[in-house]
N, C-alpha and C positions, 0 to 999 in steps of 0.2 A: 387205720385211722378213718373209718367210715361207719355208717349205721348199718347198712346191708350189703351183702355180696349176692349177686345172682349166680345160682348154681344149676339152673335148668330154664326152660322157656318161660315158666311161670313160678319157679320156686326160688326163695330168696333165704339166705342164712344171716341172721342177725349177729352183731358183735356185742361186747359187753356194754358198749356205749348206749344201747337201748334199754338198759335194765331200769325198772320202775322205781317210782317214788313211794307208792303204798307198800310194795314188796320187791326187793331188789332181785328176787328170783323170777319175776314176771317181767314182761315187756312194759315200759312206759308206751301208752298207746300213740303218743304223739308222732314219732317217726314212722309208724305204720300207716297213719293217716296221709302222710306224704307219699308214702310207697304206693297207696291206691290211686292217688292223683297221677303219679308217674305211669302206673299201668294203664289208666283211662286215657292219657296222652299218647302213649305208645300205641295203643289199640286205634285211637282216632287217627293218628299219622299213618298207620298201616292201611287204612280203609280209604282215607280221603286226603286231598292236599290243599283244602281251603282254610285250614287252621281255625276251626270254630274255637271260640274262647269260652272259658268256665265262668258261668254267672253265679251259680249256686253249688255248694257241696253239703250234703245232708248225711251224716254218719249216724247209724244205730250201733252202739258197743255192745256186743251180745254176751261178752264174758272176758275173763282174763286169758292171757296167753303166755306160756313160758318163753324163755329166751331160747328159742329153738326155731327151725325151718318152717317158713310159712309158705302158702301158695296163693296165687291171685288168679281170679277169673274176671272177664269183663263181658257184659251182655248189653246190646243195644235195646232198650225197651220201647223207644218211640223214635224211629228213624225219621229224618227229615232233611229238606235241602238246606234250610237256614237254622233249624232248632232240632236238638236231639236230647233225649233223655237216656242216660246210660247208667247201669248198675255194675259196681265193682264189689267183689266180696274177697275178703281176707280170710283164710282157713288155716287151722292147724290140725294135722292128723285127721283130716276129713271133717272137722267141725267149723262152721262158720264162726268167726270171732267178730268180724266187723262188716257191716254192709253199707256202701256208700251209693247214693243216688246223686248224679251230677247232671245239671242243665248245662248244655253246651249250646252257645249262640253265635251266629255269625257277626263279626264286628264290621263297623262302618265308621268313617271319619265324622266325628261330632265336636270338634274343638270349640266352635262358637257357642255350644250349649254347656260346656264343661263347667260345673259349679256344685258346691255343697255348702250347707250351713252347719255341718258337723264341726265343733271346735277342734283346733290343733292341740297337741301337746308339745311340751319342750323338746328340743332336739336332744340327741343322745349325749353330746358333749355338755349339756347343761344339767345332766343327772349323774348322781354319784353311783359308783359301782356297788353292786350288791351280791353277797354270796348266798345264793338260794340253798347251798348245801347245809347251811345252818338251820334250815327248817325240814329239808327233804333229802333222804339218801337216794343212790342209784346212780348208774352211769350216765343217763340221759341228762339229768340236772346238772351233774358235774361237767358235762361237755359243753354247757353254754355260757355265754357271756352276758350279763344282765346289768342294766342301769336303771334305777327306779327312784321316784319320788313317791313315798308312802303318805298319803293324806290322813288316813285313819284305817283301823282294821276293816278289811272288806272294801277298801277304796284305794286304788293306786294308779299311777301312769308309769309306764316303764318301756324299755326297749330290750329286745332280745336278738342275739345272733349266735351262729355256731361256726367253727372252722371246719367242721367235718362234713364231707359230702354225703348225700342221702345213700346213693349206690355206687359201690366201687367201680370205677373206669366205665361210667355211663354218663352221657349228657342228660342232665335233669333240668327242667325248667325252673325259672324263678318261682312260679307258683307252686310247684311240687315241693320246692325247698321250703318256702314259707308255710305251706300246709303241714309240714312235718314239725312246725313249731306252735301251731294253733293251740293245741290242747294243753300247752303249758299254762294257759291263762288261769286255769282253776286253782293253780297253786301259788301264784305270785303276790297275792295279798289276801292272806287268809284271815277269816273272822275270828276263829279260834284255833288253837294248836291242834295239828292233826294226831298228837298224841292222845287228845282228849276226845276228839270227835272226828269220825270218818265222813268224808263228804265227796266221794267219787262221782263222776258225771257218767251218765249212761248214754249221752248223745253229744253230737257237735254239729251245729249248723252255721255255715259261712255264707254270707251274701256279699259279693264283690262287684263294685261298679268300675273298678279298673284293677289291672294286675299289679301286685306290690313290686316295687323296683328297689334295687340295692340290697345289701346284706343285712341291714338293720330292719326288724319288724317291730312296730310299736303297738302298744295296747293302752286304751283307757278303759279300766276295768272296774266294775261294781259287783260285789258278791252279796247276794241277799239269801237269807234263811227264813222260811216260813214257820208257822206254829205246828205243822203236822208232818215233819220230817221230809220236806222237800226244799230245794234251794235252786238258785239261779246264778250263773256266772255270766255276766253280760259285758261284752267288750266292743269299743270301736277300734278298728285295725288302722294302722298308719304305716306309710313309709316316709322317708325324709322329706317327700314332697307334700305331704298332708294325708288326710283320711282317705282310705281306700275301700271300706266296707265294714261289716260287723260280724262278730262271732258270739253265739249263745250256747250255754251248755246247762242242761237240767241235771240236778244234783240229787242224790239219796242221802240224807243226812242222818248219821247214825252215831249217837253218843256211846262211847266205849263203856 
């Protein structure tokens, strides 16, 4: 009952709970994005003890990956005393599948300045449960609990959580756990049925002004399709205290 199990210093075996929505024989990339954050934080903590925090996560999704063992590598691209740029790569059978570039920054107390004009969404208990498996197959979607208010096709607010740990028998940060849910945004308020149109994302970028707290992760999501086969899924991220950042995903829109 987990998404991954470590089987080597940088090798992880997925369970059936990572199986994907577009093709259940492939991994839903969401848990893997969380795994890369875990790899970045483990590398950070092995190198330094000042706990730099993540401000940005920018992923390029280079291809699909089967439900099979993956490996991670982490490289510091721009070392620094207060700011670092780190790259993490997820590979399968020697082929890079996802590249993450993460900005790590030193935290400092700024409670007197804390503020945002981003609007809040209703709390989880004010939203009705929604069964996403009515739209999407796969073990990952089935492993999540979702509560949603659908405003119109391509526009919704919702909360997501999962009872499954990201990595078996390892301490995983709240951020890594949340990052393992970020990619679900592209399927939670579809404009059209995925049976009629494919719209996978080729990237994901998250900007965070505070780390998500708690087990519920909230999204205020808008999906847009352009006239030339491109799309955008744009979300404001929330925890139960309020907005915490944003996520955007560029889409390739392909009518079946």
